[in-house]
Phi, psi and omega in degrees: 000146178260168178089181188260142181265157176284137173288183190284349176272348185294315183288319182285338173286319171304321182295333179293325174288323183289326179277000178080017181271339171225162184272331185207163167214139174250148183231159175213160173272138177295165184296335174273356180065036182256326186219150165274134189228161178285132182258312182204139177244128183295175181290150180300150178290321173211151180242151172260129183240124173281118177284307173200169180228153174243141173237119177271117187235137172254141174240128181250124173228119186048253187248008186255156178228126184240145178238138183210162174240130177250131174237095184200155175280324180253099182262136183224127174252010188294337182262017173275144181292155181301333187270014170258131177254129176259137174233119183278113182286299172202168176232157182214144180231137169264121190220163178216155183259118177249150178277113171295143178274133177273121176255097175312324183294326176296310179302315186292331172299340177276352182258102188292160179279339184238011180229153174275155173208161163249155182211151163243127178233132177267103191255120175269138179226160176226130178290166177304329180266016171092354177287138178250144176195169180233161178229136176269119179262132166266115190244132172252103183259100180226101183290153186292339176288350183288156172295149175306327174296320182288323178301312183291326182291310177297322176294320185277348182260342182307306189296328178305307183290326184290329177288329174291349187246069187285134182117352178292140178271315187229148181253142178221127170257134184230136174246336179210175185294338175293342181267357179232065185254158176303319185294322180295314187291315181300316185289321176293322179290331174277002179076018183264000000 
């Protein structure tokens, strides 16, 4: 087989996209032209933010037992005297899941004007009747300004990476920014 093979990090990075944890991942061929490697992983689709935590504590001093609640992220017991014993009864955290905002412009900024890349993009679409779904795109980014040797290397190595990433729905070839617009991805995802 000709071309460069993917390194061990390529599939796990793709799985993050496939499982909906991140929106995209970009890949490049290393400087020695030996392996395809992860270049950038997009922001997570949603993050868990801990708003505050409660620690329910029992403190024993000599023969007395006290109960109290600490509501803080940074808990410190360094100011207690040595004859106080603490027993943490249980902890609970209040958290919420927030949706990270996908910035298409940030993804586009990872596609250099003079260097080739591969990318996997999780593209969300809404049909005319309101149904929502997403498609995974495998993008081969080979700008016209690249040298012929680089173009041939990326062309001969594409299938090796593509085969390692099972679960991609659509392939997309791009040479300039006019080939990677929101409209193009949406129409292609909708089968138009």
